[in-house]
N, C-alpha and C positions, 0 to 999 in steps of 0.2 A: 692323816693330812696335816701338812705343816701349817702352823698358825701364823698368820700374817702380823707383822708389827703394826700397831695402830699409827695412822697418819697424824702428825701434829699440825700440819698446814703451813709450817715455816721452813720446810726442807728445800734444798736445792735439787735440781734434776739428777736422776740416776737412770741410765739406759743400760739394761742388762741383756736385751735382745734387740737387734736392729729393727726399728718399727717400719711397717706393721709386722708384729711377730706372728707366729703360727696360730695362736689362740684367737687373736684378733681377726686374722684372715678367715679362719674357719667360721667364726661367729658372723662375720660380715657376709660370707657366702650364704649361710643359712637365712640371714635376714633379707638379703636381696631376693632370694627365691620366694619368700613369703610377702615381701613388702612392695617390690617393684621399684622402677627408676623414677617415679614421680616425686619421691621424697629425697633421694640422693642420686644424682645422675652420673657421678664419676665412675669410671670403669675400675680403677685400681681400688684395692681394699683400704679402708681407713683404719686407724686404730679404734678399738672399742673400749670405751670408758668402763671401768669397774667400780671405782670409788673416788671420792675427792674430799678434801678438807682445806680450808683456807685458800691459798693460792696454788695448791698442789692437786694434780689429777694423776691417778694411777690407772693403767690399762690392764687388760686381761692377762698380759704377759709379764706383769710386774714392773714395767717401766714407769718411772715417775717423771712427770712433766710440770714445768712452771706454766701456769695458765695465764696467758696475756690476752685471753678472750673473755674471761669471767662468764662463760656460757652466754655469749652474745650480750654481755652487759648485765645479765640478770643477777649474777652472784656478786652484788655490790659489797656485801659484807663477807665475801669469801664463801667457799662451799661449806655447807653444814654449819652455819653460824649457831652457836649454842643458845642465844636468846630466842631465835626463831624456832629452833628445835624444841625448846622447853615450852614455848607458847602453843605450838601446834599440838604437841603431845598432851598438854593439859586440856586444850579445847576438845581433843578427840575423846576425852573421858566425859565431857559434858554434853556436846552437841556436834554432830558431824554434818547434818543437812537440815536446812530449814525449808521455808516456803517462798524462797526467792523474793519477788517483789510484793507478795501478798501479805505476809506477816514478818516483821523484822525480828531480829534476835539481838541479844545484848552485845555480842562481839561486833556486829555491824554498827550499832549505835556508837560504841566507843571509838571505832576506827573513823567513822564519818565525822564525828565531832573533832577528832584530832586533825584530820586532813583539812577540815574547814578552817581551823586556825592557821594551819600551814599555808593555805591558799591566800591568806590576807584578804584583799578585795574580791578575790575569786572564792567566795565563801560558800557557794553551793557545790555539792559533790554528788556525782553519780558513779557507781562502781561498774567495773567490767572485768572480764577474765583475761583478756589479751589487749595488747596495744592496738591492733587492728580494730577490735570492737570499740575501744575508746575513740578512735578516729571516726568510726561510723556514728557513734553517739554525738560527736561534735558536728558532723555533717547534718544529722537529723535535727539537732538543736538549732543550727544556723538556718535550716530551711523553715522550721517552725517559727523562729523569731523574726525572720525577714520576709517570709512568704516567697522566697526565690530559691530555685533548685540548683542553680549553677554556682560554682566555686572557682576562685582563682587559685591555682597551684603553681609550683615552680618546676622548671626543667631540672632533671637530676634528683627530684624528690623521691623519697621512699616512705610510704605511710602504711604498708601492710599488704597482704596478699588475698584478703577476702574481697568479695566483689565491690562493696562500697568503698573500701580503702583503695582498691585498684583504680577507681575512677580518678583519684588525685595523685596516684603514684606515676612517676615517669621513668624511674630506673630501679631495677631492671624491668624491661617490658615483658608482659606475659606472652605466652604463645598466641599466634594469630587468631585461632578460633575463639580464644578467650577474649581477646581485644574486640572481636566482632560483636560480642555480647554486651559490652559496656555501653552506657547510655549517653556518653558525651557530656557529662556534667561539668568537666574541668576545662578551664582555660589555662594552658601552661605558658608561663612567661619566663624570661631569663633570670637565673640566680647568679650572683657575682662569684666568680672563681678566680681569685687574685692571681694564682700562678699561671692561669691560661686565659687572661683577659683578652677579649676580642677587640678591644678598643685602645689598648695601651700596654705599657710594660706591666703595670699592676692595676687592679681595680681600685678606683679612687685616686690613682696617681696621674702622672703626666699623660695626656692623650686620652684619658678615660673620663674623669670627672663625673662618675656615677651614671654613665649612659645605660647601664643595665636596667636601672630603675626607670629611666626615661622611656626606654623601649617597653618595659613591662607596663607602665601606666598608659602608654599610647594604646596598647592592645586592650587594657582594661577599660579605658574611656570609650573606645570603639564598641566594646561589648555592652557597656552601660547604656549606650545610646541605641542599642538594638532591641529586638522584640523579646529576648530571653536574657536579661541582664543578670550578673552574679550578685550574690548577697553577702559573700564572705571571702576572705583570703586565708589560706592555710600555709604555714611555713615552718620549716625546721630552723631554729636559731643558728644551728651548725648542721650542715647536711652530713648525715652519717654514712650511709651505704655508698654514697657518691664518692667517698674518700676522705671523710672528716674535713670537709671544706669549711673553713672559718671565713665568713664574709668580712668586709671592711668594717671598722667600728661604727660608722654612721649608718650602716645599712638598715638595721632593725628600727631605729628611731624614725628615719625618713620614711620607711615603709609604713609604719604605724600612722604617722602624720598624714601621709597621702591617702591611706585607706580610710581614715576617719573623716577626712574632708569629703569623701565620697560615700559616707554612711555604710561602709563595709565592715562587717564583724571581723575581728582579727583573731585567728586561731593559731596558737603555737603548738607544734608537735614536739614535746619534750620527752617522748618515750625513751629515747636513748640518752639524751643529754641531761635529763633531770635527776633529782635525788642526789645531788652533790657530785655528779660525774665530772663537770667542767670547772669546779671550784665553788662558786655559790650554789645554793640548793637548786635554783633554777638557772639555766643558761641565760635566759633573757635578762636576769638581774645584772649581767655584765654591762648592759646598755643603760642602766639607771631605772629607778623605781617608777618613773612617769611613763614608761613604755610597756606596762603590763598589758596583757592581751584581754580579750573578752572571754575567751575560752582557752583551756590548756589541757592537752592530752598527756597523761603520765602513765608509766608502766615499767617494764623490765626491772631495773634496780630498786624501784619503789617498794617491792615486797621482800627484798633480801633473799629471794629464792623461791617464794611461793608464787603461784600463778594468779596475779591480780593486776588490774590497771584501773585508772580513774579518769573521769572528765571533771575538771574544775571549771567553774564559770561564775561570772558576775550575776547577781540576782536578776537584773533586767532581762538578760538573755535566758537564763534557766527557768524563770517563772513563766515563760511563754508556754511551757508544757501544760500548765494548768488548764488552759483553754481547750485542750484536746483530751481531757479525761472523759470517757464515755459515761452515760447515765448509770451504768452498772457499777461504776467506781473502779473498774479494773485499770491497772497502770497502763499508760500508752506505750511504755517500753518495758519489756520483761525478758527474762531468760531463766531456765531451770536452775542454773547454778549462780544466779545473781547473789552477790555478797556471800559466797560460800563461807561457812563459819570457820573452817580450818585456815582458809586464805586470809580472812579478816584478822584472826588472832595472830598469825605469823606476820602479817604486814604491819600491824600495830607495834609489835616488838621491834621490827626492822626500822620503822620510821623513828621511833624514840631514839635508837642508836644513831641513825643517819643524821638526825638533827642535833645531836649532842655537840657542844662546842669543842670538846677535846678530840672527838672523832673528826670533826670538820678540820681541825688544825692539822691532824695527821695527814688527811687526804690532800690538803693544800701543800704541805711540805713535800709529799711524794710527787705531786704534780709539778712542783718546781724542779725536782730532780729529773723527772721525765723530760721536761722542756730542755734543761741544760744538757742532758745526755743525748737527746736527739740533735741538738745544735752541734755537738762535737762530732757526731756521726756524719752530719752534712758537710762539715769542713773537711773530713778525711776521704770522702768517697765521691768521685765524679759521677757515679751511677745514680746518685741521689740528686734529683732535681730540686726538691724542696722537702722540708719537714714542717709539720704543723702540730701544735699541742694546745689544748685547752683543758687545764686540770689534768685528770688521768684519762684523757682521750687523746691519743697520739696517732700520727700518720707519717709514713715515709713514702714519697712518690718517686718511683724509679723511672729513669729515662735512658735513652741510648746515648745522648750527650746533652749537656746543659744548654748549649747554644740553640739547638733546634727544639729542645724540650719534647722530642718525640717519645711517646710512651713506650715502655718496655715490659709488656705483660709476661713474656717468657722469663725474664729475670725474676719477676715476682714469684712465679711458680717454682723456680729453682731455689729461691730464698726460703720460701715456706717449707719446702721439703728438707732443705739443709738444716733449718731451725728445728724441725721435728726430730731429726736425727741427733741434734744436740739437746733435746729435751725441752724445747720451748714451743708453746702453742700460740699461733698468731693468725689473724684473719686476713683473707684477701678482700679488697674492696676497690672502689674507684670507677669512674665513668668509663675509663679505658682499661680496667682490670690490671692496673699497674701500681696500686697503693697497698702497702702493708699497714693494716690498722691495729692499734694496740689499745686494749680495753682491760687492763688488769683490775682485779678486785681493789676496792678503795682501801682495803685492809693490808695490802701488800707491804712487806717489810723492805727496808733500805737495801739489805743484802740481796734479796730476791730481785728487786728492780734493777740493781746494779748488775747482777748476773745476766739478766735478760738483755740489757743494753750491750754488755760486753759480747754476748753471743751474737747479736745482730752485727756488731762492728767486726768481729772476727769472721763471720760468714761472708759479709760483703767484701772483706779483704781477700 
């Protein structure tokens, strides 16, 4: 058997067999028979990943791709980051499983202390395994702290696919029978979408004047006056799955101000945008330090590849849990894999690198290059209605023409397929399924990023 050359992680794409190749097709067929369509619903065969390192993914057929998805944003340090690999390997030799909430272990203590410092005023930390679980922890905490079950959420929001998270998720909507089982905890209000503002040319511009928030708080005030008022508001500082929608600069501060006037807890969902994805370590920091939330959900890139998430909170909100500890002393929130030792060790190594000044400087430089490259693409192609970028989170919104701004989802499908053939992996997104989302690893090199942008430009041409 021919020995494969080790991946370095800084390679450019190399397509040896038109994707998906025969090995990928065969593996996908076997998987579909065993797994079913609930996990992946597309009829055509996908490529099947074999190995990855840095910003490079290789499939079963030996094709190498430039990964502009970083595994839905999880591989913030690239695939197989050496510091995370070393930390997990060392921890595996010491302790693989503990007693969850019942008895802590050393790796949990070290990680929580480090995250507590990273949270600043949000100095209390509860761990989770997934972003959706962190959202559910936030919803539980808000209910316990306020005594109210309902929550204000936003149109276009995505917070996860578990039942509690689906209560506040708006896009994509779950199947009808699943929606029928939800408890109606959420009050969904408008989120500003500058490119598609319903009240003017641009949100916050002429003809708009922030009317999205006016409409939102009209609904909120009506609910507050009712028999079942909300106790919190949950928001993505930048909406991810809706198409990397960046709200106007004043949106988050005004939202916080109005929410606090009404004694609503403010929850930021930074599962996608946190850990340096958008420039600062937290996306909300783009609005200024005075607009910190009461609770913050983090995940995805926070672990550098390991499955971990966290809820950060101010002491006043988080200490409300103490009143609900039963006489037995059992924790009021628990899970078998709470603070899994391998995940804790890997996440601690990841956080140390993600927070390092030299790493942050590299990510910020690559973010500027992404922004400039997307701007050049927008100038050259009329099929591009708008481009958006915040750090290393980018989006290209495709339209039939710029005047009507009519979405073009078919063009997005063609673009993603053509990019795959060129060896570039990118994600579909958008409320109208017409947005190409770019989430490269924060470690991506200048040559790789430039190659991806050139491939998008050439494909659009």
